[in-house]
N, C-alpha and C positions, 0 to 999 in steps of 0.2 A: 400413628396413622391419622389421628384427629388433627395433630399439629400440621401435618402435611396437607390434609384436606383444607384446613382453614387458610393456610398460606396460598394454596392454589386458588381459592375463592377470593383472595385479596383481602382477608379480614384478619384481625388480631384479637385474641382473647385477653381481657384485662380483669383485675380483681377490684371490687369496690366494697363499701360497707354493706350494701344490700346483696352481695354475692357477685357471681360472674355476670358481666354484661358484654355486649358486642360493640366494639369501637370500629366505626366504619370511615374509611377515607377514600372510597372508590367513587370515581366520577366518569361519566361517559357522555359523549355527544350522540344525540339521536337525530339523524338526518332523514326526514320523511317528506320528500317533495310532493307526494300526493296528498298529504295531510289526512290520510284515511286510516293510519295505523297507530292512532293514539293509545289504543288499548294495550299494545305491546310496550310502549313507553311507560304506561301506568304499572304494568306488571313488573318491569325492571325496577321502577322506583319503589314498589312495594317490597322488593327484595333488598331494600336498604342500599340502593345505589342513588347517587345524586345524578339526575338526568337533566341534561341541558338540551331542550328540544329545539329543532330548527326545521322550517318548512321551505327554505330557499337556500340556494348555493351561496348567495351573498351573506345571508345570516349565519350559515354554518362556517363560512370562511372567517368571518369576523370573530365568531366565538372561539375558533381554533387558534387564531392569532392572539386573542385577548387572554387566554388561559391555557395552562398546560393540561393536556389529556394524554393518558397512556393508551386508551382504547376508544373505539367509536363504533356505532352501529348505523348502517344506512339501508334503506329499503330501495328496491329496484323493481319497477313494474312496467307494463307495456307503455303507459303514458309517459314514462321517464326516458324512453329510448332516444327521443330527439336531443336530449341533453347529455347523452352518454359521454361525449368528448369533454364537456365542462365538468362532469362528475370525475372523470379520469384525471383531469388537471388538478382538481381539488385533492384527490388521493395522492397524487405525486407531490403536491406542496406540503402535505401533512401525512407523513409515513407512520401512522399509528398502527396498532394491532386492530385492524378493521374486521368486523363481522357483518356479513351481508344477509339481508332477508329478502329473498328473491321470488318473484312470481314464476311458477314452473313454465309458463309460456315463453319467457324470455331467456331461460337458462341455456337453451339450445342455440341462441344467437352467438356466433363466433366471438364477436367483440366483447360481449358480456362475459363469456367463459374466460377469455384472456384477461379481462379486467379483474375478475375474482381470483384467478390463478396468480396474477402478478401482485395484487395488493392486499389480499384478505387472509386473515388467520384461519377463517372457516366461513361457511355459509349455511343458511337454513331456508327451506322452501315454505311458501305460504300455502295453506294456512299454517301459522307457526305454533309449535309447541313451546310456549313461553318458558316452561320449566327447563327444557333442554337448552333453549337459547341463553337463559341466565347462567346455566352451567358452563356453556361455551364461552360466554363473556367473562366469567370468573377465571376460567383457565387462561384466556388471552391476557387478562390483567396480571395473573400470577406469573406468566411467562415474561411479560414486559418488565416487571419489577425485578425478576431474577436475572434478566439479561443485562450485563454491565454495559455502560456506555463506552464507545470507542475511546481509547486513550490516545491523545494527540499531544506530542511534545512540541512546544512552540519554538522550534529550532529550524531556521531557514538556511538554505545554502544560497550561493549566488544565483541559482536558477529559481529560487523562491519555493523550493520543495520543503515538505515537513515530514518529520518522523511520525508515522501513524501506526498504531497497533494496539491490540488489547489481549493478545495471546500471552500465555505464561512466559514464553521465551522472550517476548518483547518487554514484558513487565520486568523481567530479570535484567534485560539489557538497559532499560531506563534507569533501574536502580544502580547498576554498575557504572553507568556514565555519571550519575549524580555523585557517587562516592569518589570516583577517579578525578572528577573535576575539582574537588576540594583540595587536592594536593598538587604539587608542582613537578612530579616525576614524569619522565618520558613515558609515552603510551604507544604501544603497537596495536594496530587494528587489523585483524585478519578476516577474510571472508571471500566468497566467490565474487566474480565480477557482477556488477549490477545490484549488489545488496545494499549499497548506500554508505560506503566507508567514509566518504567525505562529509556526509551529513552527521555521522557520529563524531568525526573530528570537529566539526563546527559546534556540535552540542557540547563537547568537552570545553571548548573555548568560551562559549556563551554562558556556561554555568560556572565558570572559574573566576577567581579574582582578577584575571587579565582581560575580562570581557570588554572593557572600554578601550583596549589597545588593539593593534592590528592583528588580523588573522590572514596570514600570507600562505598561499598554496603553490606547490610546484609538482608537476608530474615528471618523474624521472624517466618515464618511457617515451615522452613526446619530444624531448630535446636531444639533439645529437650529442654524442659523447664529447666531441671537440668543444662544445659550447657550454655544457652543463656546469663546468667548474666556475666559469666567470658568472654564470647566471645565479649560482648558489652562493659563491663567496665574494663576488664582486671583482672589479679590476680597476687598475689605475686609469684606463681609458673611459670606462663606462660608469664608474662609481660604485656605490653600494650594491651588493647582491641581495638575494631574498632573505638571507639570515639577518643582515643588518636592518632590512626593511621591516622585519618582524620584531625589532627590539622592543621589549616590554610586553609583547604579546605572544602569539603562538605561530609556529611554522609547521604546516602540514605537508609532508613529503609522501606523495602517492607513488605506488609501484617502486618502492625503495630497493627491491632486488635488482632493478635495472640500473642502479647507480654504479658507474664504472669503478674499478678497483682503486684508482688513484684518488677519486673523490671520496670513496669510502674511508680511505686513510685520513684525508683532510677533515672529514666530518667527525671521525673519532677524535682527532686532535682538538677540534673545536669543543667537543663535549668534555674533554679532559681539562682544557684551559679556559674555556669561556671567552676566547678571543678569536678574531679572524684577521687575516692579513690580505691586503690587496696588493699583489705584486711585491715590491720592495718596501712598501709603507710600513709604518709601525703597527703593531698589533692593536686592534680596536676591540674593547670589551663589549660584549653583547649579552643582554639578559633575555633569553627566549626559551619557551617550552617547545620541545620537539615532539611532534605527533607524526607517526609514520603509518603507512597502510600498505598491505601486500596481500597476495593470495596465500592460501594455506601451504603452498609449496616452498615457503622460505626455509623450512627445515631441510629440504632436499638441497637447496642452494648452499646452506651452511655446510652440510655433510660433503658436498662435492668441492667445496673450497671457492665457489663462485661468489660467496658473500662471507665477509670476515666474521668469524665467530665472536671476537672480542667486541666488535661493533654491535652485533646482534644482541649480546647481553646488556650493552649500554642502552640500547633502544627499547628493549623488551622488559623494562622494569614493571610496568603495568600492561596487562594484555586483555584486549576486548575482542571476542570473536562474534561476528554477526551471523545469525543463522540464515540459511537459504530460505526463500519464500515457501518452498514445498514443506518445510518443517513448521511453518506457521500459517497454514492454509486458511485458518479461521480469520486472518487479517485481510484476506483478499477483498471481501466485500467493502470494508471501510476504505481500503487503499484505492480500489476502483472508483468508489463514489467520490473520494477526494480528488482524484485525477479528472474525473468527469466534470465536477464543478469548476475545477481550475481551467479546463480547456473547452468548455461548452460553447464559448464564443466562436470556436472554429467550425461549428456545425453550420451547414448550409440550410438546414431545416429546423423543425421544432421537435427535438428529441427530449424525452422526459426522464429517461433513466434506463435501467437494465431489465430485460425480461427475466422471468424465472429460469428459462432455458439457458440464457446467457450466464446467469449466476452458477447454475449447475455445471456448465462447461468450464467456467473458470476454476471451480473447485476440483474438477477432475483433471485439469491440466497440470503437468509436472513443473512448469516454470523454470526451464534451464537457464533463462536469462534473468531470473529473479525480478526484483521490483522494476528495474529498467525495462524489461520486456513487457511487464504489465502496463507501465506508462505508455509504451509505444503502441501496444494493442488497443488500449482505450482511445488514444488519439486517432488511430486508424479507424476505429469503429465510429467515432464522432463524425468523421468525414464521410464514411461509406454508408452509414445507416440511412435507409429510405423509409423507415416507419417511425412510429412514436416511441418505440422501445428498442434498444440495442439487442440484436439477436446473435447467437454464436457465430454465424457466418461473418458478421460485421467485425468480430474480434479475430477472425481467422482461425476459429476453433471449431467450426462446424462445416459440414459438407454443403456445397452449393447445389446447383441444379444437377440432375442425374447425368446430363451430358458432360459435365465437368469431371465425372468420376470415370476411372479407367481401371484396367487390370492391375495397375501398380498400387492401387489403394491398399493400405496396410490392413491386415486381417487379425492381428493380435496386438497386445500391449507392447511387446518387445519391438515389433515393427513400427508401431506408432512412435515410440521413443527414438528409435534409430532414425526415422524420417525427420522428426522434429530436431534432433541434435545435428543431423547433417545439414538441414536447411539453416539452422542457427549459425553454424560455422560458415556456411556459404555466404550468408548475409553479413557476418562480421568481417570476412575477408573483403567483401565488396565495399563496405563502409570505409575500410582502411586501404583502398586501392591495391588490394592483394599484398600488402606489406605483412609478411608472416610474423615478424618480430613484434610489431604493434598489436596485431591481432592476438597473438599468444599472450601478450601482457594483459590485454583487456579481458580475455577469457580466463585468466588466472592459471595458465598452464605454461610449461616450457615449450620451446620451439620443436624439440624432438617429439613431445607428446602431441602437439598440434599436427605435425606431419603424419604421425601415426593415425590420428583421428581422421585426417583428410583421406588417407589411404583406405581406412576402414569404411568410410561412408561414401567413397567415390567422388570426393570433392577435388576437382582438378582446375588449377588456375591457369594452366597453359592454354594459349590461344585466346585468352580474354582480351576484349577490346580496350580494357582499361589499363592504366599504368601499373606494371607489376614490379614490386620491390620485395625481395625475400631474403634480405641480408640476415 
């Protein structure tokens, strides 16, 4: 009990020759624009905190940039309201565990209430009970040091994305990638569409001894069956294919279950011999690590005979499964913030971040499209947002005006999921010009399953004005 209490207050008990003493490493910024609340700062300092006082936003900004703080205190009174936007900007630049000390006269102001809700760990009203404030400040400090910093793997794809996550499943994924990268065996990556399979493939390459050599990618779902053989193995007319281009490095084959049977046989032959043939030319030795990616339905493809079992076992020496976003919902905040910072230049206005309501909505969403859907929604919100903070409606996760609601609005979670899944399938078909084969591949399901889902959710591509291909 005592140990927990001491940790919560941000202190550590140590032993010395003179007995137990209290070792303190707590520090807080005290921002008081009025300059009239010095007694509060003195009380915090008397409680063995190192207090860095500031009576201007410029002074506070400089202190926050010059030194690391876990927590901060700011006062907010009637005289501070003209500077509310500048205060909000400072809190956005420095996302500490803030505790506000607020004049009761201003707490009813809508913008003040929003600022406290979006940025503060807690708040106290003036006149302030300093003992309670110090307890709140200690709790905020304890929570800040207990909360791990987001883990970011410095692994970029061609699009410049990064692997981001601090959940247990992502920590396990990072560890598995690190172990798998050290050996040269083939790796099969499975997971739902949008989970980042190519990112994991890139991570395997970048952390391997082959990292200075080429990383070549090929999506088996996007190249016609009549051309994929030459694209992969090369030809006398066009020269080396992707396998030879990856010599010394890694070849990433996405949607491997879409590889036609003839090319499956040739890929198996290459993996057995280590050589490729361009037409009637002599065999060319190639040293390449094969990394493949597919949906979890590859087992069904093997059972049905659509994918060679012997090739499957050749490719699946090491297996990495990427969890869907709904199984690591704790990573949503750090992922959304990363995408926000990456694409904020697309904003037509001055957006500072996500409102608390937006964060709640993101945590409650099921994310059928996984990380790719999150990226798309954040980019949409950056463009659509008309206030300083992104709201649920900007992400497409909240209701708009009452006029936009109708009798078709879902009334329970099952209806919400059905509506979201139907809309997601409808959007995926539209992106692929109603090509059912490509859409099924992107969604990680078979064409039969996609047709069944289309029927279930009433998705009909007939009569569409766009080019329809459903081979």
